[in-house]
N, C-alpha and C positions, 0 to 999 in steps of 0.2 A: 834644389832639397830644401825641406824645411827643417827648421831647427828641432832636433831630437830627433830624427829618424834615423840616425846613427844607432841609438839604444834601443830601438823598437823592436820586441820580440816578432817572431813570423807572422804574417796576416792570416790567421786561422780563421779569421770571421767574415772573410771576405766571400760575396755571394755567389761570385763567378768561382768557386773551388768546387772542382768535381766530387768533392767527399763531403759534401754539405747532406743533411739528412732532407734538404728540401729541394735537392735535386734527385729525385726519383731515376731521371733519364741517365744519369751516368753513375757508374759503381764507383763505389767505395776504394779507396786507392789504399793497398796494404803497405806500410811503411815499417821501417827498422826489421831487427832480424827476421828472420824465418827460413825454413828450410828450402835446400836450393832447387826443388821442384816447384815449389809456390812462387819463386820469380823468376821474371823471363831473365835472359842470360845479361842482358846488360846491367841488370840491376847493382850490380857490386861497382861498375864504371859511376852510375849514378849517384850514388851512395859516396862513393871515394871523391867526385867533385863537390859534392855539399858537403864533407869531411874539409876538403882543403878548402874549401870557401869559409869555413869555419875557423881554421886555424888560420888562417891568413888575416881574418879579421881580429882574432886574439893576439896574435903576435904586434898589430898596430900598437897596441898599449907600451909595447917594449922597444929600446933603443936598440939600436941596431947589433951592439956587442952582447945583449943579453937574449938576442932572438932564438938561438940555438936550444940553449938551456930552458927557454920558455915552451918552445914546441915537444923537448921531451917530457914536460911536465903535461903539456897537454895531451901526449900520446899515453900518458899515465892516469892523469884525473880529468875526467870530463866535465867540463863545462856545462851548465844548463842555462835555459832561458829561466824568465821568472814561472814558476807556476808549473814548471817543468822538474820531474826527479831526474831528467838525464838519461832514463833507460835505453832511448832509441839510440843516442849518441855511444853509450857505453856498447851495445850492442853490435854497433858498427865497427868500434875498436877491437874488439874482440873476432871480427871477421877479417882474416890475412888478406883477401883479393881486395876488399874496400880500403884498408889501409894500404897496401901495396899501389894501388892505382891512385890515393892522395898523396902517397909519398912521391910517386911519379910526376905528379904537378907540382908539388910543392918545392922538390930540390932545384928545379930550373929555374923556378919563379924566385926562389930568395937568390940563386947564384946570378942569375942575370937584372937582378930588380931595376938597375938604372936604364939598361937599355930595354927592357919591357914599359918601363915607364915612359920611356922617350917615344917609343912608337905612339904609345897608346895618347900621350899629349900630341904629338905630329897628327894624327888621325882625328882627335876630337879639339880642334882649334879652337872652339868658343870656350871651354872647360878645362881648366886646369885641374890635373889631379886632386891638388890641396881642395879644389872647391866640391870635390865629387862626394856624394854619399859614401861613406867606408864600404857597403855592400856592392855598390855600383863600382867602384876604382877596384876592389878585388876581384869582383868577375871578371871585370875586362883585363884584370891580370892573368886570369886562368885561360881565358878565351885567346890570348896571347901565347900562351906556354904550349896550350894544346894545338893550336894553328901551326906553330912552329915546330914541336916536337913529336908530335903525335900524328903522324900522317894517315894513320889507319883508320881516322876517324873523321868520316865528311863534315866537310862545313856546316851543313844544316844541321847536324845533330849538335855540334858545339854551341851554335847560336840558339838553337830553340832550348837547350839544356841551360844555358846561362838566363834566358828569359823565364825559365821557368824557374831557376832559382832567386831571381829576382823579384818575380811575384810571391814567391813565398817569404823573403826575410827583408826584402827592401822597402820603400816608402811606394805610394800608389802611382808615384811616376817612373818607378825604376825601370818598370818592365818596358816601357817604351822608349826610355833611354838606354838600356842597355841592348836592347834590339837594333836600333839605330848606329851605335858606336861598334857592336859587335859586326854587325855587316860591314860596314867600312874598314874595319880592322881586318877583317878577314880577306876582300877585296885587295889590301894593301900586302897581308902576309902570305895569303894565298892565291895570287891572282891567276884567272882562269880556270880555277876549279869550282866544285859546287859541293 
């Protein structure tokens, strides 16, 4: 990973993004809060994953004993990216379904952090967690949690969502890296399933 990738906001100017005006063949994505009839049923889960990722990245700035207090601050005061007024994130924080799913992911991620990190390091033998980009390692933590604790989510959906978030928040190399490690992690944690 390149230096500075950790602090980079989402890749909003990527030409392969479907919400670009220069891609008329792809419809614009609607993001953030809107009425229940305007979003697919899985939108709460997708936004919940994104919220959980942002929370995990935020919590890395704190020492372990401070993380629970920092998480409560996160729920009340939405941080925002440079040039962003935080409206999208504040909207998610007002949506009970989104917050409930994010908490459902974060609770085991924080409670079993050492076990999850060990599984990721055992799977990604050539990359220690400390060397991984912050977004990449936190996405892999969420993949591990969802693979072990949420058996109702298909393996392919978990991996696809991790790749989507890696494309939005990670470096140019995050999506392929997360895809490869997430697939290997899925085989380790959910062998024989798709």
